[in-house]
N, C-alpha and C positions, 0 to 999 in steps of 0.2 A: 212350370217352375215351382209351384207350391208343393207338389208332390215330391219333387227332388229335395226341396228344403226340409220337408217333413221326414223323409227317409235319412237324410244326413244328420238331422238332429237326433233322431232315434238311435242311430248308430253310435253317435258320440255319447248319448246317455247310457246306452247299453255298456259301452266300454268303461265309462266312468263309474258305473255301478258295480263292476266287477274288480277282483283283486288284480287283474291285469293292469289296471291304471297305475298302481304303484310300481309294477314291473316295468311298464313302459316309461315311466318318468326317469328310470336309470339306464335306459337304452342309449348307447353312445350314438346311434343314428339320429336320435331325436333330441339328445341332450348334450350340452357342452358346458365347460366351467363357466360360461358367460350367461347361460339361460337355464341352468339346472334348477328344477323345482325343489329338489332336496337341499341345494345350497342356498336357495332363496329363503326357505324356512329357517335354515341356520343363520342367515344374515339377519332375519327379523328377530330371531331369538337373542342374538348378540345385542341388537339395538335395544330391545325391551329390558335387557340386563343392564343397560347404562354403559355398554362397551361400544367401541367403534367397529362397525361391520367390516371395515376395509383394512384394519391393522393385521389381520391374518391373511393367509393365502387361500382362503376358502370362498369368499363372497366377491363376486365381480359384476353384480348387476348394478344398474344406474340408481341414483338416489330417488328418482321419481318412482320407479318400480318398488323400491324398498318402502317409501312412504305409503304407496298405495296398498300393498299387501300387509302393512303394519295394522291396517284396519280391516282388510278382508279376511285374513287368515283366521281370526277369532270367530268368524261367522260360520265356519264349518266347511266340510268337503263339498257339500251339495251346492252352496252358494258360490264357492270358488270354481267348481266345475261349470256351473251355469254362466259364470262371468266369462270363461274362455270360450263357451259356445257362442255367447252374444258377440264376442270379439270377431269370431269366425264369420258370423252372419253379416256383421258390419263390413268386413273385408269383401265378402261376396257382393254386398250392395254397392260399395264404391267401385268394384270391378265392372259391375253391370252399368252404372252411371257413366263411367269413363268410356266404356265401350260404345254406348249410345252416342255420346258427343263425338268420339273419334270416327265412328262410322258415318255420321252426318258430315263431318269435315272432309272425309275421303270422298264421298259422293259429290260434294260441292266442288272440290278440287278437280275431280275427274270431268265434271260438267264444264267447268271453265277451260280445262286443257282441251276438251273436245271442241269447244267454240273457237278457241284460238288456233286450231289446227295442229296441236302439239302432239297428236298421236298418229300412228301409222294406219295403213289400211288393213281390213280384214281382222281387226283385234276384238271383234265382238265376243268371241268365246271366252276371252280372258279379262273382260271388263269387270269392275266391281258392281255387283248388283245389290239392290236394296234388300236387307234381311232384318225384318222386324224382331226376329227371335234371337238375333245375335247376342244382345246383352244377357238374355236368359242362358244361353249356351255357355258363355264365359263364366257366369256366376255358378252354373251347374258343374263345370269342369273343376272349379275350385272346391265346391261343397262336397262332391263325391270322390275327390282325389284321395286315395288311401293314405298318402303322406300327410294331407292336412287333417284327416280324421285321427290318425295316430298321433300327430303332434298335438292336437287339441286334447286328446285323452291323456297325454303325458304332461300336460300343463306347461308346455314349452312356451317361454315368454317371447320367442321369436314372432309370435303372432302380433305383438305390439309394434314390433319393427315393421312387419308387413302391412299392418293397418296404417301406420304413418306414411308409408311409401305410396300406397294406393290412394289414400286420402289426398296426398299432395298432388298426385298425377290428375285426379279428378278435378280438383279445384283449379289446377293450372289450365285445364281445358275450358273451364268455366270463366277464366280470366279473373279469378279472385286471388290476387297475389298475397293478400294478408294471410288468408287461411293456407295457401300453398306454402308460404314461408314457414308457417307453424308446423305443417306436416313434414317438410324437409328438415326443419330443425330437430324435430323429435326423432326422425329416422337417423340422422347423423349422430344425435346423442345417444341413441340405442346401440348403434352398430359401427359408426364412423365411416365404413365404406360407402354408403349412399351419398357421401359428398360428391361423388362422381356424377350423381344425377343432376347436379346443379348446371351442368353443361347443356344437356337437352332441354331442361326447363328454362334455361336463359334463352335458348333458341326459340322455344315456344313464346316466351315473353317478347322477344324481338319481333317475330312475325305478327304478333297481335297489336303490339304497341310501339314498335321500333325501339330506339334507345331509351325512351322514358319507361317503357314496360320492363326492360331489363334492370334499369336502376331501381324501379319500385320493387321488383321481385327480390333483388339482392339486399336492398335496404331492409325490407321486412324480415327477410331470413336472418341477417345479422342481428337485428333487434330481438327476434325471438330467441336466437342462440344465447345472447347476452342475458335475456330474461330467464331462460331455462338454467343457465349457469348460476345466476343469483338465487334462484329457488333451490337449486341443489346445494349450494353453500348453506342456505337456511336450514335445509333438512339435516345436513351433517353437522350443524352447530358451528359453522365457520371453518371446518376442517377441509383442507385440500386433498386428503388421502384418497378420495374417489377418483382423482385424475389418474394417479398411478394404478389404483385398484381396478379401474375399468379400461381406460384407454391405453395405459401402459401394458396391460395384459394383451390387448388386441394387437398392439404394434410390436411388442418385445417377445410375445409368445413364450412365457416362462413355464407354462403348464403343458406337458406332453401327453396329456390324456388322449387316447386314440379317438378319432372321429372319422367323418367321411371326407375329410380334406386331405391336403397334400403335406401340410407343415409338420405334423407330429412325428411321422416316420423319419423324415430326413434329419430333423434336429435331434431325435432320439438316438440315431445311429451315428451322428457326426461328432467329430472331435471338438472340444469346447473352443479351441482357438480359431476355428473356422466358422463359428456360429454367427459372429457379428456380420461378417461379409456376406454369408448366404441369407441371413435375415434381411439385410438391405436388398439383396437381389429378389427375394421372394416378395417382399412388400412393394418394391418398385414395379415388379411384374404384375401385381394386382391392380395398380393404378395406371400404368403407362399406356395400356391399350385404349384408354378413354380418349386420348388425343387423336390418334389416326381414325378411329371409328367416328369421332365427332366431325372430322374433316370430310369423311367419305359419306356419312349419312346426314348431313347437315340439313338436308331438305325434308327429312322426315324424323322429327324429334321423337315421336312415339316408338318408331322402330329402333332408334338409337337407345331409348330407355330399355327395350327388350334386350338388346345385345349387352348392355352394361349390366343389367340384372343377372343375366346368364353368367357373365364374367365374375360378378361378385359372388354368386353361388359356387363358383368353380374354384376361385383363388383366394377367398377370405380365409383368415387364419383359423377360425373355429366355426366351420359351417355345419349345418344339419340339413336333413332332407327337406325341412320346411322352407329353406331359402330357395329351393328349386321349384316350389309350388307357383309363385307369382309369374315368373316367365313362362312356365308351361300353361298357366291359365290365360295369359295374354296371346297365346298362339292363335286362337280362332279369329283374332283381328285380321289375320292375313290368310284367310282360307282361299283367297283367290291365287295364292302362290303354291298351294299344296300340290297342284298337279305337276309341279317341277321337282318335287322332293324325290330323292333317290335312295336315301339311306334309312328310311323309316324302319324296315325290318331290323336292321343292325342295331339302331338306337333302342328300339323296344326290347330286342333280345338282350343287350347289355344291361338295361334297367332291370329286367326280370331276373337275370343270372346274379347280378350284385344284390338285389333285394332278397333273394332266396338263399344264396350261398353265403352272403355276408354274415348273417347271424349264425350260421353253421360253423364257419371258420372261427368266428369269435368264441363260440362255445368250446371248439376243439382246442383253442389256444389258451383261454383263461381257465376253464373248468376242468378239462380233462388232461391238458398239458401234452396232448399228442400232436400239436401243431405249434407254430411260432408266429411272430408278427408278420413275417413275409407273406404267410397265407392270407391273412386278413387284409393286408395292404394291397395284395394282388386284386382283391375284390373291390377295394376302394378305388384303385386305378380303373377298373372296369366301369364303375359308377361315374367317375370323372370323364372317361372316354366317351361314355353315352352322352354326356352334356356337350362335349366338344363336337361329336358327330351331329347332334341336333342343331347346335349353333351354326356350324359351317353349312349344313344342309339348308337351313332356313335363309341364311345370308345369300348363298348361291342361288336359291330359288327366287329370292326377292330381286336380285340383280338381273337374273334372266327374264323375269317378268317385266322389269323396267326396260330392258333391251327390246323385248318384243313389242311393248307398248309404243316405244319411240320409232322403231324401224318397220313395224307391221309384220303380218303373217301372210303366207308362209315365209320362212327365212330364205334368204338367197344364198347363205352359206351355212354349213353344218358344223363349223368350228365350235360353236357354243356347246354342242352336244358332247364334245370330248372333254369337257370339264374346264374350259377357259372361263375365267371370271372377268367380266368387262368392268374394270376399275375406272375407265375413263368416263363412264356415265355420269351425268350431273342431274 
């Protein structure tokens, strides 16, 4: 684990020491109007000049980030780069800790299920086995992920959103609802879409403390949100401009700067009088899947978290590749279902094609003028399709594993092999 940590830190330091760091901070795959390092520096400059950072259509970061970097930026590029590296290391640490707790819970649940006779015969090959190195594997997947390395080098503030999320997940498994409420409140304040994660965390609170646990978690979360709102008002001098400058931009999508998401192309090409309707459709689509998924995976809140994080990465209005890192890093939690996965080559191929050809089509479109937005959006769709394939494959594999655990091996019917997903499993 330590050699992986050392290599990942050295890679980040190398990129931060090169001119590539400035180039990466403007890459649309790593930067959006909400988390751009360039825009953050402009917002801090406006604040220091005695102007409101949110009166223009330039700065869309949260007041907390504005306040933080008002003091960090004068310290120089080296300190700021080290700050982002430390944030990545903290994310990896939280991932390792939540993996350790989740793995212990899975082994305990499996043991109880075995004693109660809740599993079928012949399932020994697909049982969850103790793996002491699993936390290190999850942390390593995050640390050496090219997307996380590039995002850190680009000074993408998405890392603060990711840190808040994994901190909230870790403390929820510890049963510390005060800190969990803080993590989720910060995540919602940074990005808004993590509000969906309140559903699986409420289930976790219910299974640990029944109704009192849920009430405690929701109470702490609301109190933290109110506290963060008050602090934000103090930072902005009592001005409410940040509400529209941050959350209005997330929901109304006024900036059509290209990114790896789906919103920008549709609304850039769409007639103005259709925009309100399709804006509602796109935003509802981003949130509505949380309800049926919660109903279906209510017995496994952590797997529900994985599915919701994948959907947030896919359907949020201003995504970057950094949003895809956390669900990918969580995948080793379910290594026991990997044997059922069927579309791994397709998924990997789509990611590689979009990662390599995406910057090429962007260069042809913007710099040489020999292509247009359709070329780049085609690669964006390929990237989104890879996420869809991965999510569907993992969900199918998870349900198939649950079916085999309940009914035993070998199967008496081969219908499952034709792609039927057993939704009736509880």
